MINUTOR-795236 format. One line per 5 residues: number of its first residue (from 1); for each residue x, y, z of N, C-alpha, C. Coordinates in Angstrom, 1 decimal. Layout:
REM residues N
NUM) X:Y:Z:X:Y:Z:X:Y:Z  ...
***
This chain:
REM residues 286
1) 142.4:126.8:90.5:142.7:125.5:90.0:142.3:125.3:88.4  143.0:124.7:87.8:142.7:124.6:86.2:142.7:123.4:85.6  141.8:122.9:84.7:141.9:121.8:84.1:142.7:121.9:83.0  143.3:121.0:82.5:144.0:121.0:81.2:143.1:121.2:79.9  143.3:122.4:79.2:142.4:122.3:78.0:143.4:123.1:76.8
6) 143.1:122.8:75.7:143.7:123.7:74.6:142.4:123.6:73.5  141.9:124.9:73.5:140.8:125.0:72.8:140.9:125.0:71.3  142.2:125.0:70.8:142.1:124.7:69.2:142.2:123.1:68.9  142.5:122.3:69.9:142.7:121.0:69.5:141.6:120.3:69.5  140.5:120.6:68.3:139.3:119.9:68.2:139.5:118.5:67.6
11) 139.8:117.5:68.4:140.3:116.2:67.9:139.0:115.2:67.8  139.1:114.4:66.9:138.3:113.2:67.0:139.3:112.1:66.9  138.9:110.7:67.3:139.8:109.7:67.4:140.5:109.4:66.2  139.8:109.8:64.9:140.8:109.7:63.6:141.8:110.6:63.4  141.4:112.1:63.9:142.3:113.1:63.7:143.4:113.0:64.9
16) 143.1:112.4:66.0:144.1:112.2:67.2:145.3:111.3:66.6  145.0:110.2:65.6:146.1:109.4:65.2:146.9:110.2:64.3  146.3:111.4:63.6:147.2:112.0:62.7:148.0:113.3:63.2  147.3:113.7:64.2:147.9:114.7:65.1:148.0:116.1:64.3  147.1:116.4:63.5:147.4:117.5:62.7:147.5:118.8:63.7
21) 148.2:119.6:63.1:148.8:120.9:64.1:147.5:121.7:64.0  147.2:122.3:65.1:146.1:123.2:65.3:146.4:124.7:64.9  145.5:125.3:64.9:145.7:126.9:64.5:146.5:127.5:65.7  147.2:128.7:65.4:147.7:129.3:66.6:146.6:130.0:67.2  146.8:130.0:68.7:145.9:130.5:69.7:146.5:131.4:70.9
26) 145.8:132.0:71.7:146.4:132.7:72.8:147.3:131.7:73.6  148.1:132.2:74.3:149.2:131.6:75.2:148.5:130.9:76.5  147.5:130.1:76.3:147.0:129.4:77.4:146.6:128.0:77.0  147.1:127.2:77.7:146.4:125.7:77.5:146.0:124.9:78.9  146.1:125.6:80.0:145.3:125.1:81.1:144.1:126.1:81.3
31) 142.9:125.5:81.3:141.7:126.3:81.6:140.7:125.6:82.1  139.4:126.2:82.3:138.4:125.4:83.1:137.7:124.9:82.0  137.0:123.6:82.1:135.7:123.1:81.2:134.5:124.2:81.4  134.0:124.4:80.2:133.0:125.4:80.1:131.6:125.0:80.8  131.1:123.7:80.5:129.6:123.5:80.8:129.6:122.4:81.9
36) 130.5:122.1:82.5:130.4:121.0:83.5:130.6:121.4:85.0  129.7:120.8:85.8:130.1:121.2:87.3:131.3:120.6:87.7  132.0:121.2:88.5:133.5:120.8:88.8:133.5:119.4:89.6  132.7:119.4:90.4:132.5:118.1:91.3:132.0:116.8:90.3  131.1:117.2:89.4:130.6:116.1:88.7:131.6:115.5:87.8
41) 132.4:116.5:87.0:133.3:116.4:86.3:134.5:115.5:86.9  135.0:115.8:88.1:136.1:115.1:88.7:135.7:113.7:88.9  134.3:113.4:89.5:133.7:112.1:89.7:133.7:111.3:88.3  133.2:111.9:87.3:133.3:111.5:85.9:134.6:110.9:85.4  135.6:111.7:85.8:136.9:111.5:85.3:137.6:110.4:86.1
46) 137.4:110.3:87.3:137.8:109.1:88.2:137.3:107.8:87.9  136.0:107.7:87.4:135.4:106.6:86.9:135.8:106.2:85.5  136.5:106.8:85.0:136.8:106.7:83.6:137.6:105.4:83.1  138.2:104.8:84.2:139.2:103.5:83.9:138.2:102.4:83.8  137.1:102.4:84.4:136.4:101.3:84.8:135.0:101.1:83.9
51) 134.7:102.0:83.2:133.4:102.0:82.4:133.6:101.3:80.9  132.7:100.8:80.5:132.6:100.3:79.3:132.2:101.4:78.3  131.2:102.2:78.8:130.7:103.4:77.7:130.2:104.4:78.8  130.6:105.5:78.8:130.3:106.6:79.7:129.8:107.8:78.8  128.5:108.1:78.7:128.0:109.3:77.8:128.1:110.4:78.7
56) 128.0:111.4:78.1:128.0:112.9:78.8:127.5:113.7:77.6  126.7:115.0:78.0:126.3:115.8:77.1:127.5:116.6:76.5  128.5:116.5:77.3:129.8:117.4:76.7:130.8:116.6:75.9  131.0:115.4:76.3:131.8:114.3:75.6:131.5:112.9:76.1  132.1:111.9:75.8:132.0:110.6:76.5:133.5:109.9:76.6
61) 133.3:108.9:77.4:134.4:108.0:77.6:134.3:106.8:76.8  135.1:106.2:75.9:134.8:105.1:75.0:135.9:104.2:75.1  135.8:102.9:75.1:137.1:102.0:74.9:137.3:102.1:73.6  138.8:101.9:73.6:139.6:101.7:72.1:140.7:100.9:72.2  141.2:100.7:71.1:142.5:99.7:70.9:143.8:100.7:71.3
66) 144.7:100.0:71.8:145.9:100.5:72.1:146.7:100.9:71.0  146.9:102.4:70.9:147.9:102.9:69.8:149.2:103.2:70.3  150.2:103.6:69.6:151.6:103.9:70.2:151.4:105.1:71.0  150.4:106.0:70.8:150.4:107.2:71.7:150.0:106.6:73.1  149.1:105.7:73.1:148.6:105.3:74.6:149.7:104.6:75.4
71) 150.5:103.7:74.6:151.5:103.2:75.3:152.5:104.2:75.9  153.0:105.2:75.0:153.8:106.1:75.4:153.2:106.9:76.6  151.9:107.3:76.4:151.2:108.0:77.7:151.3:107.2:79.0  151.1:106.0:78.7:151.2:104.9:80.1:152.5:104.8:80.8  153.5:104.7:79.8:155.0:104.8:80.3:155.3:106.4:80.9
76) 154.8:107.3:80.3:154.9:108.6:81.0:154.3:108.6:82.3  152.9:108.1:82.5:152.4:108.2:83.8:153.1:107.4:84.9  153.5:106.2:84.4:154.2:105.4:85.3:155.6:105.9:85.8  156.3:106.6:84.9:157.3:107.6:85.4:156.9:108.6:86.5  155.9:109.1:86.0:155.5:110.3:87.1:155.4:109.6:88.4
81) 154.6:108.5:88.5:154.5:107.8:89.8:155.8:107.5:90.3  156.7:106.7:89.6:158.1:106.3:90.3:158.8:107.5:90.8  158.7:108.7:89.9:159.5:109.8:90.5:159.0:110.4:91.8  157.7:110.4:92.0:157.0:110.9:93.1:157.2:109.8:94.4  157.2:108.6:94.1:157.1:107.8:95.1:158.6:107.1:95.4
86) 159.5:107.4:94.7:160.8:106.9:94.8:160.7:105.4:94.3  160.0:105.0:93.4:159.8:103.5:93.2:160.7:103.4:91.6  160.8:102.2:91.2:161.1:101.7:90.1:160.4:100.5:89.3  159.2:100.9:89.6:158.1:99.8:88.9:158.4:100.0:87.6  158.3:98.8:86.8:158.6:98.5:85.4:157.5:98.3:84.5
91) 157.3:98.8:83.3:156.0:98.8:82.6:156.2:97.6:81.9  155.1:96.8:81.8:154.9:95.3:81.2:154.2:95.5:79.9  152.9:96.0:79.9:152.0:96.0:78.9:150.7:96.8:79.1  150.0:97.3:78.1:148.9:97.9:78.3:147.4:96.9:78.4  146.9:96.9:79.4:145.7:96.1:79.4:144.3:96.5:78.7
96) 144.3:97.7:78.9:142.9:98.4:78.4:143.3:100.0:78.3  142.5:100.4:77.2:142.5:101.9:76.9:141.0:102.5:76.9  140.7:103.4:77.5:139.5:104.3:77.3:140.0:105.6:76.9  139.3:106.3:76.0:139.6:107.6:75.4:138.4:108.6:75.5  138.7:109.7:76.0:137.8:110.8:76.2:138.1:111.9:75.1
101) 137.2:112.2:74.2:137.4:113.1:73.3:136.6:114.3:73.5  137.3:115.6:73.9:136.4:116.7:74.3:137.3:117.7:73.1  137.9:118.8:73.5:138.7:119.7:72.9:140.1:119.2:72.8  140.4:118.1:73.2:141.8:117.5:73.2:141.4:115.9:73.5  142.6:115.2:73.6:142.5:113.7:73.8:143.0:113.2:75.2
106) 142.0:112.4:75.8:142.4:111.9:77.1:142.5:110.5:77.0  143.6:110.0:77.4:143.9:108.5:77.4:143.8:108.0:78.8  143.0:107.2:79.0:142.8:106.4:80.3:143.3:105.0:80.1  144.7:104.8:80.3:145.5:103.6:80.4:145.3:102.7:81.6  144.9:101.3:81.6:145.2:100.4:82.8:146.3:99.6:82.1
111) 147.4:99.4:82.8:148.5:98.6:82.6:148.9:97.6:83.6  149.7:96.5:83.2:150.4:95.6:84.0:151.8:96.3:84.3  152.2:96.4:85.6:153.5:96.6:85.9:154.1:95.7:87.1  155.4:95.7:86.9:156.0:94.9:87.8:157.0:95.6:88.7  157.0:95.2:90.0:157.9:95.8:91.1:159.2:94.9:91.1
116) 160.4:95.5:90.6:161.4:94.4:90.5:161.9:94.0:91.7  161.7:94.6:93.1:162.2:94.2:94.4:161.6:92.8:94.7  160.5:92.4:94.5:159.8:91.1:94.6:159.1:90.5:93.4  159.4:91.0:92.1:158.7:90.6:91.1:157.2:90.6:91.1  156.6:91.2:92.0:155.1:91.3:92.0:154.5:92.3:90.9
121) 153.4:91.7:90.4:152.7:92.5:89.4:151.6:93.2:89.8  151.3:94.4:89.5:150.4:95.4:89.7:149.5:96.0:88.7  148.3:96.4:89.0:147.4:97.0:87.8:147.8:98.4:88.4  148.0:99.3:87.1:148.4:100.5:87.2:147.4:101.2:86.2  146.9:102.7:86.7:146.0:103.4:86.0:146.6:104.7:85.8
126) 146.5:105.3:84.6:147.0:106.7:84.5:146.2:107.4:83.3  146.0:108.6:83.7:145.1:109.5:82.9:146.1:110.5:82.4  146.4:110.5:81.2:147.2:111.6:80.4:146.4:112.1:79.3  146.7:113.4:79.3:146.2:114.4:78.1:147.2:114.7:77.1  146.8:114.3:75.9:147.6:115.2:74.6:147.2:116.4:74.5
131) 148.0:117.5:74.9:147.8:118.9:74.8:148.2:119.4:73.7  148.3:118.8:72.5:148.6:119.3:71.2:149.9:120.1:70.9  150.0:121.1:70.1:151.5:121.7:69.9:151.1:123.3:70.5  152.3:123.5:71.2:152.3:124.7:71.7:153.9:125.2:72.2  154.0:126.5:72.0:155.2:127.2:72.5:156.5:126.2:72.1
136) 156.3:126.0:70.7:157.5:125.5:70.0:157.6:123.9:70.3  156.8:123.5:71.2:156.8:122.0:71.6:155.9:121.2:70.5  156.6:120.1:70.1:155.8:119.1:69.1:155.0:118.3:69.7  155.0:118.1:71.3:154.1:117.1:72.1:154.4:117.5:73.3  153.0:117.6:73.9:152.8:117.9:75.2:152.0:117.0:76.0
141) 152.7:116.1:77.0:151.9:115.2:77.8:151.8:115.8:79.1  150.4:115.6:79.5:150.1:116.2:80.9:149.3:115.1:81.5  150.0:114.5:82.7:149.6:113.4:83.4:148.7:114.0:84.7  147.4:113.3:84.7:146.5:114.0:85.9:146.2:112.9:86.9  146.3:111.6:86.5:146.2:110.6:87.4:147.1:109.5:87.1
146) 147.9:109.1:88.2:149.0:108.0:88.1:148.9:107.3:89.6  148.4:106.2:89.5:148.1:105.3:90.7:148.2:103.8:90.4  148.5:103.0:91.4:148.0:101.6:91.4:146.5:101.7:91.8  145.9:100.7:90.9:144.4:100.6:90.7:143.9:100.5:92.3  143.0:101.4:92.6:142.3:101.3:93.9:141.3:100.0:94.3
151) 141.2:99.5:95.2:140.3:98.4:95.5:139.0:98.7:95.1  138.5:100.1:95.4:137.1:100.4:94.9:137.0:101.4:93.9  136.3:101.0:92.7:136.6:101.8:91.4:136.1:103.2:91.7  136.9:104.0:91.0:136.6:105.5:91.1:137.2:106.4:92.6  137.6:105.5:93.3:138.0:106.0:94.9:139.5:106.3:94.5
156) 140.1:106.9:95.6:141.4:107.2:95.7:141.6:108.7:95.9  143.0:109.1:96.1:143.2:110.6:96.2:143.6:111.4:95.2  143.4:110.9:94.1:143.7:111.7:92.7:142.6:112.8:92.5  143.2:113.8:91.9:142.5:115.0:91.4:142.9:115.3:90.0  142.1:115.7:89.2:142.4:115.9:87.7:142.7:117.4:87.6
161) 142.5:118.1:88.4:142.6:119.6:88.2:144.0:120.0:88.7  144.4:121.0:87.6:145.9:121.4:87.7:145.9:122.8:88.3  146.9:123.1:89.0:147.0:124.5:89.4:148.3:125.3:88.6  148.0:125.5:87.4:148.9:126.4:86.5:149.9:127.4:87.2  149.3:128.2:88.1:150.0:129.2:88.6:151.1:128.8:89.6
166) 150.9:127.5:90.0:152.1:127.1:91.0:153.3:126.9:90.2  153.5:126.9:88.8:154.7:126.7:88.0:155.4:127.8:87.8  156.7:127.8:88.1:157.5:129.2:88.0:157.4:129.4:86.6  157.4:130.7:86.5:157.4:131.5:85.2:158.6:131.0:84.1  159.6:130.7:84.8:160.9:130.3:84.1:160.7:129.3:83.0
171) 159.8:128.3:83.6:159.3:127.0:82.6:158.2:127.3:81.7  157.6:128.6:81.6:156.4:128.8:80.8:157.0:129.4:79.4  155.9:129.5:78.6:156.2:130.2:77.3:157.2:129.3:76.4  157.8:129.8:75.3:158.3:129.0:74.2:159.4:128.1:74.9  159.6:126.8:74.4:160.5:125.9:74.7:161.9:126.5:74.1
176) 163.0:126.3:75.0:164.3:126.7:74.5:164.8:126.1:73.2  165.9:126.6:72.7:166.5:126.2:71.4:167.6:125.3:71.8  168.1:125.0:70.6:169.4:124.2:70.7:170.8:124.6:70.0  171.7:125.2:70.7:171.9:125.2:72.0:171.3:125.9:72.9  171.1:125.9:74.0:170.3:126.9:75.0:171.0:128.1:74.9
181) 170.2:129.2:75.0:170.9:130.7:74.8:170.7:131.2:76.2  170.6:130.6:77.1:170.2:131.2:78.6:171.1:130.8:79.6  172.1:131.7:79.9:173.2:131.0:80.8:172.9:131.6:82.3  171.6:132.0:82.4:171.3:132.5:84.0:171.4:131.4:84.9  171.1:130.3:84.4:171.3:129.1:85.4:172.1:128.1:85.1
186) 172.8:127.5:86.2:173.7:126.6:86.0:173.3:125.2:85.5  174.1:124.6:84.5:173.7:123.4:83.8:174.6:122.2:84.3  174.0:121.3:84.3:174.7:120.0:84.8:174.7:118.9:83.8  175.8:118.3:83.4:175.8:117.2:82.6:175.9:115.7:83.6  174.8:115.0:83.1:174.6:113.8:83.7:175.8:112.8:83.5
191) 176.3:112.3:84.5:177.6:111.2:84.5:177.0:109.9:83.9  178.0:109.0:83.4:177.7:107.9:82.9:176.8:106.9:83.9  177.2:106.9:85.0:176.6:106.2:86.2:175.0:106.6:86.2  174.8:107.9:86.3:173.6:108.2:86.4:172.8:107.9:85.2  173.4:107.9:84.1:172.7:107.6:82.9:172.0:106.1:83.0
196) 172.9:105.1:83.5:172.7:103.8:83.6:171.6:103.6:84.9  171.7:104.4:86.0:170.9:104.3:86.9:169.4:105.1:86.9  169.3:105.8:85.8:168.1:106.4:85.5:167.6:106.0:84.0  167.0:104.9:84.0:166.7:104.5:82.6:165.5:105.4:82.1  164.8:106.0:82.9:163.7:106.8:82.5:164.2:108.2:81.5
201) 165.4:108.4:81.6:166.1:109.3:80.7:165.8:108.7:79.2  165.9:107.5:79.0:165.5:106.7:77.6:164.2:107.3:77.3  163.4:107.0:78.3:161.8:107.5:77.9:161.8:109.0:77.6  162.8:109.9:78.0:162.6:111.1:77.7:163.1:111.3:76.2  164.0:110.6:75.9:164.5:110.5:74.4:163.4:110.0:73.6
206) 162.7:108.9:74.0:161.4:108.4:73.3:160.3:109.5:73.1  160.2:110.1:74.1:159.1:111.2:73.8:159.7:112.2:73.0  160.9:112.7:73.2:161.4:113.6:72.1:161.3:113.3:70.6  161.8:112.2:70.5:161.7:111.4:69.2:160.1:111.4:68.7  159.5:110.8:69.4:158.1:110.6:69.2:157.2:112.1:68.7
211) 157.7:113.1:69.3:157.2:114.5:68.8:157.6:114.6:67.4  158.6:114.1:66.8:159.0:114.3:65.5:158.4:113.4:64.5  158.4:112.0:65.0:158.0:110.8:64.2:156.6:110.4:64.3  156.0:110.6:65.5:154.7:110.1:65.7:154.4:108.5:65.1  155.4:107.8:65.5:155.1:106.5:65.3:155.6:105.4:66.3
216) 155.5:104.0:66.1:156.0:103.1:67.0:157.3:103.2:67.1  158.0:103.1:68.5:159.4:103.2:68.8:160.1:101.8:68.8  159.2:100.9:68.9:159.8:99.5:69.3:161.0:99.0:68.5  160.9:99.2:67.3:162.0:98.8:66.4:163.4:99.7:66.5  163.0:100.6:66.9:164.2:102.0:67.2:165.0:101.8:68.5
221) 164.5:101.0:69.4:165.0:101.1:70.7:165.8:99.9:71.1  166.6:99.9:71.9:167.0:101.0:72.8:167.8:101.9:72.1  167.7:103.3:72.6:168.7:104.2:72.2:170.1:104.1:72.9  170.9:104.8:72.1:172.3:105.1:72.6:172.3:106.4:73.0  172.4:106.7:74.5:172.3:108.1:74.9:173.8:108.6:74.9
226) 174.1:109.7:74.2:175.3:110.2:74.0:175.5:111.1:75.2  174.7:112.0:75.4:175.0:113.1:76.3:173.6:113.7:77.0  173.4:114.1:78.2:172.3:114.7:78.7:172.7:115.8:79.7  172.1:117.1:79.5:172.5:118.1:80.4:171.3:118.6:80.9  171.2:118.9:82.2:170.0:119.3:82.9:170.0:120.7:83.3
231) 169.0:121.5:83.2:169.0:122.8:83.7:167.7:122.9:84.6  168.0:123.8:85.7:167.0:124.0:86.7:167.3:125.3:87.4  166.5:126.0:88.0:166.4:127.1:88.6:166.6:126.8:90.1  166.4:125.7:90.7:166.4:125.3:92.2:167.9:125.1:92.6  168.1:125.7:93.6:169.4:125.8:94.1:169.8:124.4:95.1
236) 170.2:123.4:94.3:170.3:122.1:94.8:171.7:121.5:94.4  172.2:120.6:95.1:173.4:119.7:94.4:173.2:119.3:93.2  174.2:119.2:92.4:174.2:119.0:91.1:173.4:117.6:90.6  173.7:116.5:91.6:173.0:115.3:91.3:171.8:115.3:91.4  171.0:116.1:92.4:169.6:116.3:92.6:168.8:117.0:91.5
241) 169.6:117.7:90.6:168.7:118.5:89.7:167.9:117.3:88.7  168.3:115.9:88.7:167.8:115.1:87.8:166.3:114.9:88.4  166.0:114.9:89.8:164.8:114.6:90.5:163.9:115.8:90.8  164.1:117.0:90.3:163.4:118.4:90.6:162.1:118.2:89.8  161.2:118.5:90.2:159.9:118.7:89.8:159.9:119.4:88.3
246) 160.8:120.6:88.3:160.7:121.4:87.1:162.2:121.4:86.7  162.4:120.9:85.5:163.7:121.0:85.0:163.6:120.6:83.4  164.7:121.1:82.8:164.9:121.1:81.4:165.9:120.1:80.9  165.8:119.2:80.1:166.6:118.2:79.7:167.1:118.2:78.2  168.4:118.4:78.0:169.1:118.5:76.6:169.8:117.1:76.5
251) 169.3:116.5:75.4:169.8:115.4:75.2:170.3:115.1:73.6  171.4:114.3:73.5:171.7:113.9:72.3:171.7:112.2:72.3  171.2:111.7:71.4:171.2:110.2:71.3:171.2:109.6:69.9  171.5:108.3:69.8:171.5:107.6:68.6:170.3:106.8:68.4  169.6:106.5:67.5:168.6:105.7:67.5:169.1:104.4:67.0
256) 168.4:103.2:67.5:169.0:101.7:67.2:168.7:101.6:65.7  169.8:101.3:64.9:169.8:101.1:63.3:169.2:102.5:62.7  169.5:103.7:63.5:168.9:104.9:62.9:169.8:106.1:63.0  169.2:107.2:62.8:170.0:108.4:62.9:170.5:108.9:64.2  171.4:110.0:64.4:171.5:110.7:65.5:170.5:111.8:65.7
261) 170.2:112.0:67.0:169.2:113.0:67.3:169.6:113.9:68.6  168.8:115.0:68.6:169.1:115.9:69.7:167.6:116.3:70.0  167.2:116.2:71.4:166.0:116.5:71.9:165.9:117.1:73.2  164.8:117.9:73.4:164.7:118.7:74.6:163.3:118.4:75.1  163.3:118.1:76.6:162.1:117.8:77.4:162.1:118.7:78.3
266) 161.0:119.3:78.5:160.8:120.3:79.6:159.7:119.7:80.7  160.2:119.5:81.8:159.4:118.8:82.8:159.0:119.8:84.0  157.6:119.8:83.9:157.1:120.8:85.0:156.1:120.0:85.9  155.7:120.6:87.1:154.7:120.0:87.9:154.1:121.1:88.8  152.7:121.2:89.2:152.2:122.0:89.9:152.2:121.6:91.6
271) 153.1:120.5:91.7:153.2:119.9:93.1:152.1:119.0:93.6  151.1:118.9:92.9:150.0:117.8:93.3:150.3:116.4:92.9  150.0:115.4:93.6:150.3:114.0:93.3:149.8:113.6:92.1  150.5:113.0:91.2:150.0:112.5:89.9:150.1:113.5:88.8  150.6:114.7:89.0:150.6:115.7:88.0:152.2:116.1:87.5
276) 152.5:115.7:86.2:153.5:116.1:85.5:153.3:116.3:84.1  154.1:117.4:83.6:153.8:117.9:82.0:155.1:117.6:81.6  155.2:117.0:80.4:156.3:116.8:79.6:156.2:117.5:78.3  157.0:118.5:78.0:157.0:119.2:76.5:158.0:118.7:75.7  158.1:118.4:74.7:159.2:117.9:74.0:159.3:118.5:72.5
281) 160.6:118.7:72.0:160.7:118.9:70.7:162.2:118.1:70.3  162.5:118.0:69.0:163.4:117.1:68.4:164.0:117.6:67.1  165.3:117.2:67.1:165.9:117.5:65.8:166.8:116.3:65.3  166.7:115.7:64.0:167.3:114.7:63.6:168.4:115.1:62.7  169.7:114.6:63.0:170.9:115.2:62.5:171.2:114.5:61.1
286) 171.0:113.3:61.2:171.5:112.4:59.9:170.8:111.1:59.9
***
């Protein structure tokens, strides 16, 4: 089992806001923490949402204001939960953010979400790592915890440890180019009904554009989705490709009062509850 790590992303809170690109390193971003007992570190992470200040010899979890990064991370974490549970919980607002700065940035967000079935409100927690720049991706979001807040702080069935070996090799290495140059696997174009029924595809467009702009998207949404094509190695009916743990999404969309864009988002998972990785890159056409 591996914890998400990117040795080159030596970030501070101020550096995180700028997201300065790290120096190239070897092709590994999932690795073990060096100086921490695994059991202690797991307990430490699970408590990270509820502490006002948690010091540690290696790093610390501290409260901070909510940035556009944290809002995007919270939305990505909720999407992971909805995808796994077959839910359609809707994001309302971020209530609290704790940040952990080690060799990368970990965002502990506590949000308010709504269940549209009965309009009930819930407190939602997600731990998402900004894993820097890698393999032609300009943004890599790695979810570790995505859950309704447990009744007892620090409890629940979450684990922050990733099993990188569980991901198919097809989804590792460099992100694909546009247009895709691999015709080994069948592509599926999402139809108009599916575009309407799967609003999270707009989130993927937002993730892609955020990888280019690094700024608040509220003035530029909703996007006008032009076309979405899905690529996956799994032999399933075409309409099921949207729901696979591992898939690549090629999107063309127009920003509200802005340019037309093309984005690629690669979604992977190790199959563990609460775990999803989104890698993104984007081109602005005009």
